[in-house]
KERO-856634 format. One line per 2 residues: their letters; for each residue x, y, z of N, C-alpha, C. Coordinates in steps of 0.2 Angstrom, whole numbers, padded with zeros to 4 digits. Example, Ala and Ser with C-alpha at 12.3 -4.5 7.8 and 13.67 -1.06 7.14 Angstrom:
<pts>
AS) 0066,-0028,0039,0062,-0022,0039,0066,-0016,0039 ~ 0064,-0011,0035,0068,-0005,0036,0064,0000,0039
</pts>
This chain:
<pts>
MA) 0223,0649,0303,0218,0655,0299,0218,0651,0291 ~ 0225,0649,0288,0227,0646,0284,0221,0639,0283
TG) 0220,0635,0288,0219,0629,0289,0213,0632,0289 ~ 0208,0635,0293,0201,0636,0294,0199,0638,0287
IA) 0202,0645,0284,0200,0645,0275,0202,0640,0271 ~ 0204,0639,0271,0204,0629,0267,0198,0626,0268
GF) 0197,0625,0275,0193,0621,0278,0185,0623,0274 ~ 0184,0628,0276,0177,0633,0275,0177,0630,0266
HF) 0183,0632,0263,0184,0631,0256,0179,0623,0254 ~ 0185,0620,0255,0183,0613,0253,0175,0611,0257
LE) 0175,0611,0264,0171,0607,0266,0165,0609,0264 ~ 0163,0617,0264,0157,0620,0262,0157,0623,0255
GW) 0161,0624,0252,0162,0627,0246,0162,0635,0245 ~ 0164,0639,0250,0164,0646,0251,0169,0647,0247
SW) 0168,0656,0246,0173,0658,0242,0178,0658,0246 ~ 0185,0661,0243,0190,0661,0249,0190,0666,0254
FD) 0188,0672,0252,0186,0677,0255,0182,0677,0260 ~ 0178,0674,0258,0170,0672,0263,0174,0666,0270
GL) 0179,0663,0267,0182,0660,0273,0188,0663,0277 ~ 0190,0667,0275,0193,0673,0278,0190,0678,0282
YM) 0185,0679,0278,0180,0683,0284,0177,0681,0289 ~ 0175,0673,0288,0172,0670,0293,0179,0668,0299
VV) 0185,0665,0297,0190,0664,0302,0192,0671,0305 ~ 0192,0678,0303,0193,0682,0306,0189,0685,0312
TT) 0183,0684,0310,0177,0686,0315,0178,0681,0321 ~ 0178,0674,0320,0178,0668,0323,0185,0670,0329
FT) 0192,0671,0326,0198,0672,0330,0196,0677,0335 ~ 0193,0684,0332,0193,0689,0336,0187,0689,0341
TI) 0184,0684,0341,0179,0684,0347,0172,0689,0345 ~ 0173,0690,0340,0167,0695,0337,0161,0691,0335
GY) 0159,0686,0330,0157,0681,0331,0150,0685,0328 ~ 0149,0688,0324,0144,0691,0320,0137,0684,0320
QE) 0138,0681,0315,0136,0673,0312,0138,0672,0306 ~ 0137,0666,0304,0142,0663,0299,0139,0667,0292
VH) 0145,0666,0291,0143,0669,0282,0138,0664,0280 ~ 0139,0659,0279,0131,0655,0274,0130,0648,0281
PL) 0125,0646,0280,0123,0641,0284,0126,0636,0284 ~ 0129,0632,0288,0135,0627,0290,0133,0621,0290
SH) 0134,0616,0286,0133,0607,0287,0134,0606,0292 ~ 0132,0600,0294,0135,0597,0301,0142,0595,0302
AG) 0145,0594,0297,0152,0592,0296,0154,0600,0296 ~ 0152,0605,0292,0155,0610,0295,0155,0614,0301
QI) 0148,0613,0304,0149,0614,0312,0153,0611,0315 ~ 0156,0604,0316,0162,0602,0318,0168,0604,0318
FN) 0170,0606,0310,0175,0609,0310,0175,0615,0312 ~ 0172,0620,0313,0171,0625,0316,0171,0627,0324
LI) 0169,0622,0328,0168,0620,0334,0178,0620,0337 ~ 0179,0614,0331,0188,0613,0333,0190,0619,0331
LI) 0189,0625,0326,0192,0630,0325,0192,0635,0330 ~ 0186,0634,0333,0185,0640,0338,0189,0639,0344
MV) 0191,0633,0345,0193,0630,0353,0202,0629,0350 ~ 0204,0629,0345,0211,0629,0344,0214,0637,0342
GV) 0210,0638,0338,0212,0645,0336,0211,0653,0340 ~ 0205,0653,0343,0204,0656,0350,0208,0655,0355
SL) 0211,0649,0356,0216,0648,0362,0222,0650,0358 ~ 0224,0649,0353,0232,0651,0350,0231,0660,0350
VF) 0227,0662,0348,0227,0669,0350,0226,0673,0355 ~ 0225,0670,0362,0225,0672,0367,0232,0671,0371
LN) 0233,0665,0369,0240,0660,0370,0247,0668,0367 ~ 0245,0670,0361,0250,0674,0358,0249,0679,0363
IG) 0243,0685,0363,0244,0690,0365,0247,0690,0373 ~ 0245,0682,0375,0249,0682,0384,0256,0682,0383
FM) 0258,0679,0377,0267,0679,0375,0268,0685,0376 ~ 0264,0691,0371,0267,0699,0368,0266,0703,0377
TQ) 0263,0700,0378,0262,0704,0385,0267,0703,0390 ~ 0268,0697,0393,0273,0694,0398,0280,0698,0394
AL) 0282,0697,0386,0288,0699,0385,0289,0708,0385 ~ 0283,0708,0386,0281,0720,0387,0284,0720,0394
LE) 0281,0716,0399,0282,0717,0405,0287,0715,0405 ~ 0290,0710,0405,0298,0708,0406,0303,0714,0404
FE) 0301,0715,0398,0307,0720,0395,0306,0727,0399 ~ 0300,0730,0403,0298,0736,0407,0303,0733,0412
LE) 0301,0729,0415,0303,0727,0422,0311,0728,0422 ~ 0316,0722,0415,0322,0723,0414,0324,0730,0415
SN) 0320,0734,0413,0323,0740,0409,0322,0745,0415 ~ 0317,0743,0420,0315,0747,0427,0320,0745,0433
SG) 0323,0739,0432,0326,0736,0438,0333,0738,0436 ~ 0337,0739,0429,0344,0741,0429,0345,0747,0429
RR) 0338,0752,0431,0339,0759,0430,0339,0761,0438 ~ 0335,0756,0442,0335,0756,0448,0343,0755,0452
KM) 0346,0748,0449,0353,0748,0451,0358,0752,0449 ~ 0355,0755,0445,0361,0762,0443,0363,0768,0447
ER) 0355,0768,0447,0353,0775,0453,0356,0771,0459 ~ 0355,0767,0463,0358,0764,0468,0365,0763,0469
DI) 0368,0761,0464,0376,0761,0463,0379,0768,0462 ~ 0374,0774,0460,0376,0780,0460,0376,0784,0467
AV) 0370,0780,0472,0368,0785,0477,0373,0782,0481 ~ 0379,0778,0482,0383,0776,0485,0391,0779,0483
LK) 0392,0782,0480,0398,0785,0477,0402,0791,0480 ~ 0407,0788,0481,0411,0793,0485,0420,0792,0483
GH) 0423,0798,0483,0427,0798,0478,0427,0799,0473 ~ 0426,0800,0467,0423,0796,0461,0424,0803,0457
YI) 0424,0802,0451,0424,0809,0444,0419,0807,0440 ~ 0415,0813,0441,0410,0813,0434,0411,0819,0428
IC) 0410,0815,0424,0411,0816,0416,0408,0820,0416 ~ 0406,0827,0412,0401,0830,0409,0400,0828,0403
GA) 0396,0826,0399,0397,0823,0392,0398,0818,0389 ~ 0393,0815,0383,0396,0807,0383,0398,0807,0375
GR) 0402,0812,0373,0406,0813,0366,0413,0808,0365 ~ 0415,0811,0361,0420,0806,0360,0427,0809,0365
VA) 0427,0814,0366,0433,0815,0372,0430,0812,0380 ~ 0425,0813,0381,0425,0811,0387,0421,0805,0386
LS) 0420,0800,0382,0423,0792,0382,0429,0791,0382 ~ 0433,0794,0379,0439,0793,0380,0443,0793,0388
AA) 0439,0799,0390,0442,0798,0399,0439,0794,0402 ~ 0433,0792,0400,0429,0786,0403,0433,0778,0403
EE) 0434,0778,0397,0440,0773,0396,0447,0771,0399 ~ 0450,0777,0401,0454,0778,0405,0454,0776,0411
LE) 0449,0779,0414,0446,0778,0420,0443,0771,0423 ~ 0441,0768,0417,0437,0761,0420,0445,0757,0419
RK) 0447,0757,0416,0455,0754,0416,0460,0754,0421 ~ 0458,0760,0425,0461,0759,0432,0456,0759,0437
EV) 0451,0757,0435,0447,0754,0439,0444,0760,0445 ~ 0445,0765,0442,0442,0772,0446,0434,0772,0446
PF) 0432,0773,0452,0423,0775,0450,0422,0782,0448 ~ 0418,0782,0443,0416,0788,0440,0409,0785,0439
VI) 0407,0792,0436,0396,0792,0433,0398,0797,0427 ~ 0395,0796,0420,0393,0799,0416,0386,0804,0416
VD) 0386,0810,0415,0381,0812,0416,0380,0817,0407 ~ 0374,0814,0404,0372,0817,0398,0365,0820,0396
SN) 0362,0824,0394,0357,0826,0392,0353,0821,0388 ~ 0357,0819,0382,0352,0814,0379,0351,0808,0380
EA) 0344,0806,0382,0341,0800,0384,0346,0794,0379 ~ 0346,0795,0371,0348,0789,0369,0356,0786,0370
RV) 0361,0793,0370,0366,0791,0372,0366,0786,0380 ~ 0363,0790,0384,0363,0786,0391,0360,0780,0389
EK) 0357,0778,0387,0355,0772,0386,0359,0767,0381 ~ 0364,0770,0378,0368,0766,0374,0372,0764,0378
YA) 0376,0770,0383,0381,0767,0387,0379,0766,0394 ~ 0373,0764,0395,0371,0763,0402,0375,0754,0404
GP) 0374,0752,0397,0378,0742,0400,0386,0744,0403 ~ 0390,0748,0400,0396,0745,0403,0399,0751,0407
YL) 0395,0759,0407,0395,0763,0413,0391,0766,0416 ~ 0392,0769,0422,0385,0771,0427,0386,0779,0422
ML) 0379,0778,0421,0375,0784,0417,0369,0788,0421 ~ 0370,0796,0420,0364,0798,0422,0360,0803,0418
AG) 0356,0801,0417,0354,0808,0411,0351,0813,0414 ~ 0351,0820,0410,0351,0826,0415,0356,0831,0413
DS) 0355,0838,0413,0357,0843,0412,0362,0845,0417 ~ 0370,0845,0415,0377,0846,0420,0375,0851,0421
TQ) 0372,0856,0418,0373,0864,0421,0367,0866,0428 ~ 0365,0861,0431,0359,0861,0434,0361,0859,0440
EA) 0358,0862,0446,0363,0860,0452,0358,0852,0455 ~ 0353,0852,0451,0349,0845,0453,0354,0840,0450
TL) 0353,0841,0443,0358,0833,0441,0364,0834,0444 ~ 0367,0839,0446,0374,0838,0449,0375,0834,0456
HK) 0369,0837,0460,0367,0834,0466,0365,0825,0466 ~ 0362,0824,0460,0361,0815,0460,0367,0813,0457
AR) 0373,0817,0456,0378,0813,0453,0383,0816,0459 ~ 0379,0814,0464,0384,0817,0473,0390,0820,0471
IE) 0390,0827,0467,0395,0830,0468,0398,0834,0474 ~ 0395,0832,0479,0398,0834,0487,0405,0829,0488
HA) 0403,0823,0485,0407,0818,0488,0411,0816,0484 ~ 0410,0820,0477,0416,0819,0471,0423,0821,0472
AG) 0428,0818,0470,0434,0820,0471,0437,0823,0463 ~ 0432,0824,0458,0434,0829,0452,0429,0829,0447
LV) 0428,0833,0442,0423,0832,0437,0427,0836,0431 ~ 0424,0834,0425,0426,0834,0416,0422,0837,0415
AA) 0422,0844,0413,0416,0846,0410,0420,0845,0400 ~ 0416,0841,0398,0417,0838,0391,0412,0837,0385
TT) 0406,0843,0385,0399,0842,0383,0405,0845,0378 ~ 0399,0846,0370,0402,0848,0365,0403,0856,0364
TD) 0399,0861,0368,0399,0867,0368,0404,0869,0374 ~ 0407,0876,0371,0409,0880,0376,0405,0882,0382
AT) 0401,0884,0378,0395,0888,0383,0393,0883,0390 ~ 0391,0878,0386,0387,0873,0391,0394,0871,0397
NL) 0400,0869,0394,0404,0868,0400,0407,0875,0403 ~ 0407,0880,0401,0406,0885,0407,0403,0887,0411
YT) 0396,0884,0411,0390,0885,0416,0392,0880,0419 ~ 0393,0872,0416,0394,0866,0420,0400,0868,0429
VL) 0405,0871,0425,0412,0872,0428,0408,0878,0435 ~ 0406,0882,0431,0403,0889,0437,0397,0885,0441
TA) 0393,0881,0440,0389,0878,0445,0393,0873,0450 ~ 0397,0869,0447,0403,0862,0448,0406,0867,0456
RG) 0406,0871,0453,0413,0875,0459,0408,0879,0464 ~ 0404,0880,0463,0400,0884,0467,0396,0879,0472
MN) 0395,0872,0470,0392,0867,0474,0399,0863,0478 ~ 0406,0862,0476,0409,0861,0478,0417,0866,0478
SR) 0419,0868,0482,0425,0872,0482,0432,0867,0482 ~ 0430,0863,0486,0437,0858,0484,0436,0852,0478
LK) 0433,0853,0474,0431,0848,0468,0437,0850,0464 ~ 0443,0846,0460,0446,0847,0453,0443,0847,0448
II) 0442,0852,0445,0438,0852,0437,0444,0852,0433 ~ 0443,0849,0428,0444,0850,0421,0440,0851,0416
AR) 0441,0857,0412,0438,0858,0407,0439,0856,0399 ~ 0434,0855,0394,0437,0853,0388,0434,0862,0384
VA) 0438,0865,0381,0437,0869,0376,0438,0868,0368 ~ 0435,0871,0364,0435,0871,0357,0438,0878,0356
DE) 0436,0882,0359,0438,0890,0357,0444,0892,0362 ~ 0450,0895,0357,0456,0894,0364,0454,0900,0367
NA) 0450,0906,0365,0447,0911,0367,0444,0909,0373 ~ 0441,0903,0375,0437,0903,0380,0440,0900,0387
EK) 0447,0900,0384,0452,0897,0388,0453,0900,0396 ~ 0450,0905,0398,0454,0912,0401,0448,0911,0407
HM) 0441,0912,0401,0437,0910,0406,0434,0904,0408 ~ 0435,0899,0406,0435,0893,0411,0439,0894,0417
LT) 0444,0894,0416,0449,0895,0422,0449,0901,0426 ~ 0446,0906,0424,0441,0911,0430,0435,0911,0432
SG) 0432,0904,0428,0426,0901,0432,0426,0898,0438 ~ 0433,0894,0438,0434,0890,0442,0438,0883,0440
AN) 0439,0883,0434,0442,0875,0431,0451,0878,0434 ~ 0453,0870,0435,0458,0871,0438,0464,0868,0432
AV) 0460,0865,0428,0464,0864,0421,0458,0865,0415 ~ 0463,0866,0409,0459,0868,0402,0461,0863,0399
VS) 0458,0858,0396,0461,0855,0389,0458,0857,0382 ~ 0463,0857,0376,0459,0859,0370,0461,0853,0365
PY) 0457,0849,0364,0459,0843,0359,0462,0844,0353 ~ 0459,0851,0348,0462,0854,0342,0471,0855,0344
TF) 0472,0859,0349,0479,0861,0350,0483,0855,0352 ~ 0479,0850,0356,0485,0843,0358,0484,0840,0350
AG) 0482,0839,0347,0480,0835,0342,0486,0837,0335 ~ 0484,0845,0335,0490,0849,0331,0498,0846,0333
TR) 0499,0850,0340,0506,0848,0343,0507,0840,0344 ~ 0503,0835,0343,0504,0829,0343,0506,0826,0336
IA) 0504,0829,0330,0505,0829,0323,0512,0831,0323 ~ 0514,0837,0325,0519,0840,0325,0526,0836,0329
QT) 0524,0835,0334,0528,0832,0339,0532,0823,0336 ~ 0527,0822,0331,0527,0814,0327,0531,0815,0322
FL) 0531,0820,0319,0536,0822,0313,0541,0824,0315 ~ 0544,0828,0321,0548,0830,0322,0554,0823,0327
RP) 0551,0822,0331,0552,0817,0338,0548,0811,0338 ~ 0548,0807,0333,0544,0801,0333,0545,0795,0336
NV) 0550,0795,0340,0554,0789,0344,0552,0792,0351 ~ 0552,0799,0352,0550,0802,0360,0542,0801,0361
VS) 0539,0803,0354,0532,0800,0354,0530,0793,0355 ~ 0534,0789,0351,0532,0782,0353,0532,0780,0361
FL) 0538,0782,0363,0540,0782,0372,0534,0783,0377 ~ 0531,0789,0375,0526,0791,0379,0519,0789,0375
DT) 0520,0787,0373,0512,0782,0369,0513,0775,0376 ~ 0519,0772,0374,0521,0766,0377,0519,0767,0385
AT) 0521,0772,0387,0521,0774,0395,0514,0777,0396 ~ 0512,0779,0392,0503,0781,0394,0499,0777,0391
TH) 0499,0776,0386,0493,0773,0384,0495,0763,0384 ~ 0500,0761,0386,0500,0756,0386,0500,0750,0382
HG) 0503,0752,0374,0504,0747,0369,0510,0746,0368 ~ 0512,0738,0368,0516,0736,0367,0520,0735,0374
MD) 0525,0739,0378,0530,0736,0382,0523,0735,0390 ~ 0525,0734,0395,0521,0733,0399,0524,0738,0405
LE) 0523,0745,0403,0524,0749,0405,0521,0754,0408 ~ 0523,0759,0411,0518,0766,0416,0522,0771,0418
IN) 0519,0776,0419,0522,0782,0423,0515,0785,0426 ~ 0517,0786,0431,0512,0785,0437,0514,0790,0443
EV) 0509,0793,0446,0512,0797,0451,0510,0792,0459 ~ 0512,0795,0463,0513,0790,0470,0511,0798,0474
YV) 0508,0795,0479,0507,0801,0485,0510,0797,0491 ~ 0515,0802,0495,0521,0799,0498,0517,0801,0506
AP) 0513,0795,0508,0510,0797,0515,0516,0802,0521 ~ 0512,0805,0526,0515,0807,0530,0520,0801,0536
ES) 0516,0797,0535,0520,0793,0539,0521,0786,0535 ~ 0522,0787,0530,0525,0781,0528,0533,0781,0529
RF) 0536,0777,0526,0542,0775,0528,0548,0778,0523 ~ 0542,0780,0519,0550,0786,0514,0548,0791,0516
AG) 0544,0794,0520,0544,0801,0521,0549,0804,0526 ~ 0553,0810,0524,0559,0811,0528,0566,0808,0525
QT) 0567,0803,0520,0572,0801,0517,0573,0802,0511 ~ 0581,0800,0509,0583,0803,0504,0582,0799,0500
LA) 0581,0801,0492,0580,0794,0488,0585,0789,0489 ~ 0591,0788,0490,0596,0783,0491,0594,0781,0499
EA) 0593,0785,0503,0590,0781,0508,0584,0776,0509 ~ 0581,0778,0504,0574,0775,0502,0574,0767,0498
RI) 0580,0769,0495,0581,0763,0491,0577,0763,0485 ~ 0573,0766,0482,0565,0764,0479,0570,0760,0473
RQ) 0573,0761,0469,0575,0758,0464,0575,0752,0463 ~ 0581,0751,0470,0583,0745,0472,0577,0740,0475
IC) 0574,0742,0478,0568,0737,0481,0562,0738,0476 ~ 0559,0743,0474,0553,0742,0468,0555,0741,0460
GV) 0560,0744,0459,0562,0743,0452,0560,0750,0446 ~ 0557,0754,0452,0554,0759,0447,0559,0764,0447
IV) 0558,0768,0441,0564,0775,0439,0559,0781,0441 ~ 0563,0785,0446,0558,0792,0450,0560,0797,0445
LA) 0556,0799,0441,0558,0804,0437,0556,0812,0439 ~ 0554,0812,0444,0553,0818,0447,0550,0819,0454
IK) 0548,0823,0457,0548,0825,0464,0543,0831,0463 ~ 0535,0830,0466,0532,0836,0467,0530,0839,0472
HD) 0533,0842,0476,0533,0846,0481,0528,0852,0481 ~ 0526,0856,0487,0522,0862,0486,0526,0865,0484
RG) 0532,0865,0484,0536,0874,0480,0536,0871,0471 ~ 0535,0868,0470,0536,0863,0463,0538,0860,0461
MQ) 0539,0856,0455,0542,0852,0453,0549,0850,0453 ~ 0552,0845,0456,0559,0845,0455,0560,0839,0450
FN) 0563,0840,0442,0563,0835,0438,0571,0831,0439 ~ 0572,0824,0439,0577,0822,0438,0582,0824,0444
PA) 0578,0819,0449,0580,0822,0457,0588,0818,0458 ~ 0591,0821,0462,0599,0816,0464,0597,0811,0470
AS) 0602,0807,0471,0600,0802,0477,0600,0807,0484 ~ 0600,0812,0484,0602,0815,0490,0596,0819,0491
DR) 0593,0820,0485,0586,0823,0487,0582,0820,0491 ~ 0578,0823,0495,0575,0822,0501,0566,0821,0500
IQ) 0565,0815,0501,0556,0815,0500,0552,0818,0507 ~ 0548,0822,0506,0544,0822,0513,0537,0821,0510
GG) 0532,0820,0519,0525,0817,0519,0522,0822,0514 ~ 0519,0821,0509,0515,0824,0505,0516,0825,0498
DH) 0523,0823,0498,0526,0824,0491,0523,0819,0487 ~ 0523,0820,0479,0520,0816,0474,0526,0814,0470
LI) 0527,0806,0470,0534,0803,0465,0530,0802,0459 ~ 0533,0805,0455,0531,0804,0447,0536,0799,0445
AM) 0537,0792,0443,0541,0786,0442,0537,0781,0439 ~ 0542,0779,0433,0542,0775,0428,0542,0768,0431
GE) 0538,0762,0430,0541,0755,0428,0534,0753,0426 ~ 0535,0745,0427,0529,0741,0429,0524,0742,0431
PA) 0519,0740,0430,0513,0740,0433,0513,0738,0441 ~ 0517,0730,0442,0519,0727,0447,0522,0731,0453
QL) 0527,0733,0450,0532,0740,0452,0531,0745,0455 ~ 0527,0747,0452,0522,0754,0453,0517,0752,0460
RA) 0512,0746,0460,0511,0746,0467,0514,0743,0472 ~ 0520,0739,0470,0524,0740,0476,0528,0748,0478
LE) 0528,0752,0474,0529,0758,0476,0524,0761,0481 ~ 0517,0761,0479,0511,0763,0481,0512,0760,0489
AG) 0513,0755,0490,0511,0750,0496,0517,0756,0499 ~ 0524,0755,0497,0528,0759,0503,0528,0767,0504
AS) 0524,0769,0497,0523,0776,0502,0515,0777,0505 ~ 0512,0771,0507,0507,0771,0511,0510,0772,0518
PV) 0504,0775,0523,0506,0775,0530,0507,0768,0532 ~ 0513,0768,0538,0514,0760,0541,0512,0757,0546
T) 0508,0753,0545,0503,0751,0550,0506,0747,0553
</pts>
């Protein structure tokens, strides 16, 4: 455009505005007529300007069209891939909400390589976290949304939206769709806790109560809090506290702790045994492990993996 304006100005003696008007009408292929009669040199210059300028304009239009199409195709392709990944989920967890509490839960599940999908009604948040996580846009209180999240095949659900009312309706809907589902609900108001449990939640968590208790415990028992942080958040020492299911066909089933030699073979410390009848803390060597129990054990990740292998069915 600058070349065209300058050419008409210096070759034909036109004003700068007349040169601009001529270039714009030429590049847009409107082509009313020349602003002023052109000399032979001006005609040659205008022919070159038409071929180069109009070609560049259409080339730029093509580039912009291609970029828009590629962006749209990439977006649709990513969305379809995410839908396909969600459609095959089994034994997964559904996190309703994409707030700070829900994302903290997602980070822990991601670290443990546990499959999950996040459901949120805010399209902007869904687009924001669609890269690292499986995201589903929709209202978690609606059966259609939870059906898309494959609630029938899910192992658990977290109702962690920002309002207790939404969480309550989510729990009611989820419990009606899957009676075996383990549901954990977030509450802001302590008075809502009993309603969550009545509506079908297995457990209720209050972030504010937890934070207050944590602050007090940090003052009163800082070393205990530091140890629990190490064992549960894995900052510092490579140490974990985990629960391991003992299959009825495993070699541990029916043996006492001494007979199983868990400490000697796996190197972990068994803190408790969860029976159907309750939790047995600090079990003795003579206490017996039954099939279906859960061992609450502490150790390094590799040691806990060895414990899980021993607690699995013998092949």
